[in-house]
C-alpha positions as CSV (number, residue, x, y, z in Angstrom):
1,M,188.3,124.0,32.7
2,P,184.8,122.9,33.5
3,A,182.5,121.9,30.7
4,T,180.0,124.5,29.7
5,T,176.2,123.7,29.5
6,T,174.3,124.8,26.5
7,P,170.9,126.0,27.6
8,P,168.1,123.8,26.3
9,V,166.2,125.2,23.3
10,L,162.9,124.2,21.7
11,T,161.4,125.6,18.7
12,A,157.7,125.7,17.7
13,R,155.1,127.5,15.7
14,A,152.3,127.4,18.4
15,L,152.2,127.0,22.1
16,L,149.6,125.1,24.1
17,L,149.3,126.1,27.7
18,D,147.9,124.2,30.6
19,M,146.6,126.5,33.4
20,D,146.7,125.0,37.0
21,G,150.2,124.5,38.1
22,T,151.6,125.8,34.9
23,I,150.7,129.5,34.7
24,V,148.3,129.7,37.7
25,N,149.3,128.4,41.1
26,S,145.9,127.1,42.5
27,D,147.4,124.4,44.7
28,A,145.9,125.9,47.8
29,V,142.4,125.7,46.5
30,V,142.8,122.2,45.0
31,E,144.2,120.8,48.2
32,R,141.4,122.4,50.4
33,C,138.7,120.9,48.2
34,W,140.2,117.6,47.3
35,R,141.4,116.8,50.9
36,A,137.8,117.4,52.2
37,W,136.4,115.3,49.5
38,A,138.9,112.4,50.2
39,V,138.2,112.4,53.9
40,E,134.4,112.5,53.2
41,H,134.9,109.2,51.1
42,G,137.3,107.5,53.5
43,L,140.4,108.0,51.4
44,D,143.9,109.1,52.3
45,P,144.1,112.7,51.3
46,D,147.8,112.6,50.4
47,E,147.3,109.6,48.2
48,A,144.3,111.3,46.6
49,L,146.4,114.3,45.8
50,K,148.8,112.2,43.8
51,V,145.9,111.6,41.3
52,V,144.1,114.9,41.2
53,H,146.5,117.2,39.3
54,G,145.8,117.5,35.5
55,R,142.6,115.6,35.4
56,Q,138.9,116.7,35.3
57,G,137.3,116.0,38.7
58,Y,135.1,113.2,37.4
59,A,138.2,111.4,36.0
60,T,140.0,111.7,39.4
61,M,137.0,110.2,41.1
62,A,136.9,107.3,38.7
63,A,140.4,106.6,39.4
64,L,140.0,106.7,43.1
65,L,136.7,105.0,43.4
66,P,136.7,102.6,40.4
67,D,133.5,100.7,41.3
68,R,131.4,103.7,41.6
69,P,128.9,104.6,38.8
70,M,130.2,107.3,36.5
71,E,126.9,109.2,36.9
72,Q,127.7,109.8,40.5
73,N,131.2,111.0,39.6
74,L,129.7,113.4,37.2
75,A,127.2,114.7,39.7
76,E,129.7,115.1,42.4
77,N,132.2,116.9,40.0
78,R,129.6,119.6,39.3
79,T,129.4,120.3,43.1
80,L,133.1,120.3,43.5
81,L,133.5,122.6,40.5
82,A,131.1,125.0,42.1
83,Q,133.2,124.9,45.3
84,E,136.5,125.4,43.5
85,T,135.1,128.3,41.4
86,A,133.8,130.1,44.6
87,D,137.1,129.8,46.3
88,T,140.1,132.0,45.1
89,D,141.9,132.3,48.3
90,G,145.6,131.7,47.6
91,V,145.2,131.7,43.7
92,V,148.3,133.4,42.3
93,P,150.3,133.5,39.1
94,V,153.2,131.0,38.8
95,A,156.4,133.2,39.1
96,G,157.1,134.7,35.7
97,A,153.6,134.0,34.2
98,A,152.7,137.6,33.7
99,A,155.8,138.4,31.7
100,F,155.5,135.1,29.8
101,M,151.8,135.7,28.9
102,A,152.9,139.2,27.6
103,A,155.7,137.6,25.6
104,V,153.3,135.1,23.9
105,A,150.3,137.5,23.5
106,A,150.9,138.1,19.9
107,L,152.0,134.5,19.0
108,P,149.8,131.5,18.2
109,H,148.9,130.0,21.6
110,A,145.9,128.5,23.3
111,L,144.7,127.4,26.8
112,V,144.2,123.7,27.2
113,T,142.7,123.1,30.7
114,S,140.8,120.4,32.6
115,A,139.0,123.3,34.3
116,D,135.6,124.4,32.8
117,E,135.1,127.8,31.2
118,A,133.8,129.4,34.6
119,L,136.6,128.1,36.7
120,A,139.2,129.0,34.1
121,Q,137.9,132.6,33.9
122,V,137.9,132.9,37.8
123,R,141.4,131.6,38.2
124,M,142.9,133.6,35.4
125,T,141.3,136.7,36.7
126,A,142.3,135.9,40.3
127,A,146.0,135.5,39.1
128,G,145.9,138.8,37.0
129,L,146.5,136.9,33.8
130,P,144.9,137.6,30.4
131,M,142.6,134.8,29.0
132,P,143.8,133.5,25.8
133,R,141.3,134.0,22.9
134,V,141.7,130.3,21.9
135,R,140.9,127.9,24.7
136,V,139.9,124.4,25.2
137,T,138.2,123.9,28.5
138,A,136.4,120.8,30.0
139,E,133.2,121.5,28.1
140,R,134.9,121.2,24.9
141,V,136.2,117.6,25.2
142,G,134.7,114.2,25.7
143,A,137.7,112.7,27.4
144,S,140.0,114.3,30.2
145,K,143.7,114.3,30.3
146,P,145.7,112.0,30.0
147,D,143.6,111.6,26.8
148,P,145.2,113.9,24.1
149,E,141.9,115.2,22.8
150,G,142.2,118.7,24.4
151,F,145.7,119.2,22.9
152,L,144.7,118.0,19.5
153,K,141.8,120.3,19.5
154,G,143.9,123.2,20.5
155,A,146.4,122.6,17.8
156,A,143.6,122.2,15.2
157,E,142.0,125.5,16.2
158,L,145.4,127.3,15.9
159,G,145.8,125.8,12.5
160,F,149.0,123.9,13.2
161,A,150.1,120.3,13.2
162,P,150.8,118.7,16.6
163,G,154.5,118.3,15.8
164,D,154.7,122.1,15.2
165,C,153.4,122.8,18.8
166,V,155.1,122.7,22.2
167,A,152.7,122.1,25.3
168,F,153.4,123.5,28.7
169,E,152.5,121.2,31.5
170,D,153.0,120.6,35.2
171,S,151.4,117.1,35.9
172,E,151.8,113.5,34.8
173,A,148.3,113.4,33.2
174,G,149.1,116.6,31.2
175,I,152.5,115.5,30.1
176,T,151.1,112.0,29.0
177,A,148.3,113.8,27.1
178,A,150.7,116.2,25.3
179,R,153.1,113.4,24.3
180,A,150.2,111.3,23.1
181,A,149.1,114.1,20.9
182,G,152.6,114.2,19.3
183,M,153.9,117.3,21.1
184,R,157.1,118.2,22.7
185,V,156.7,119.4,26.3
186,V,158.1,122.1,28.6
187,G,157.5,120.8,32.2
188,V,156.9,123.7,34.6
189,G,157.4,123.3,38.5
190,P,158.3,120.4,40.7
191,R,155.7,118.0,39.7
192,A,156.8,118.0,36.2
193,A,160.3,117.1,36.7
194,A,159.6,113.4,37.5
195,F,158.0,112.9,34.1
196,A,160.8,113.5,31.7
197,P,159.5,116.6,29.8
198,D,161.7,117.7,27.0
199,V,162.7,120.8,28.9
200,H,162.0,121.4,32.5
201,V,161.9,124.9,34.3
202,P,161.2,125.5,38.1
203,D,159.0,128.3,37.0
204,L,158.5,130.7,34.1
205,T,161.1,133.2,35.2
206,R,163.7,130.8,33.6
207,L,162.2,130.7,30.1
208,A,163.0,133.2,27.3
209,V,160.7,133.4,24.5
210,T,161.9,134.7,21.1
211,A,159.6,135.1,18.1
212,H,161.4,135.0,14.7
213,T,160.2,136.6,11.4
214,D,159.7,133.2,9.8
215,G,157.2,132.4,12.4
216,T,159.4,130.2,14.5
217,I,159.1,130.6,18.2
218,E,162.3,129.9,20.2
219,L,162.0,128.7,23.8
220,R,165.3,128.9,25.7
221,V,166.0,128.0,29.3
222,A,167.8,131.2,30.6
223,D,169.7,129.5,33.4
224,P,169.4,125.6,33.5
225,A,171.9,125.3,36.3
226,A,169.8,127.2,38.8
C-alpha cells in the first residue's frame, strides 16, 4: 500500500500577515511600476523584479543602485509610492484570502507590510479584504524587511513572544525577516517555495484555521499533495 502523508500542521497563539503576494495579489501593479523604473535607470527589468518583492522601495533601490545616495532613494521612493497607490488595476485577493481573513478575524493577528499606510489601505480595499486593527506599515519601522523589526513590533503589539507567532509570507526578504524574528513561517504562493518555509501552500484555499479554547491556533494544510 502507498504510504500516507500527514498534512503539515503548525500551532501558534498569534498570526502576522504580510500583504502583497500573501493575501493581496498586486503583482500587476508592482511589475508595471518597477519595470518602468528599471528601464528608466538602465537596469534589466527582469533582474530588478527579483529584488523588489518584500522590501520597501528605498531598500530595493539601494540594492540595485548601491552607489547612489540614500536621500535620492528616499525621494524617488515617495514618487513611486504615489504611483503605486494611484494604480489598482489588477489588484485582487489571493485565492482563499477572504475566507482566511474571516477565519482569523477574532484571533490575534496583525498586518506587517512594507507598504505605507495609504498604500495598504488602497490595496486591501481594492482586494475587498478587511484591514486588521493592528498593523505595522512602512512608517512604523526604521528598517525594511529582511530586517525583523516589523515582525517584532507586530508580535509586541499583540502581546505575544515571537516564538508564539507564525508569520505568513511570500518573498525571500519577508521569510528572512520572520525567521530572524524567531518565528515560524507559512510560505504562500510560488515565490515562497524556494525559501524553505516551515509550511508551504500554493494559495490560502489550502489552509485550514482552527481556534482552540486554550488560545492555540492550529494551521493545517488541507491537501499537501495538490
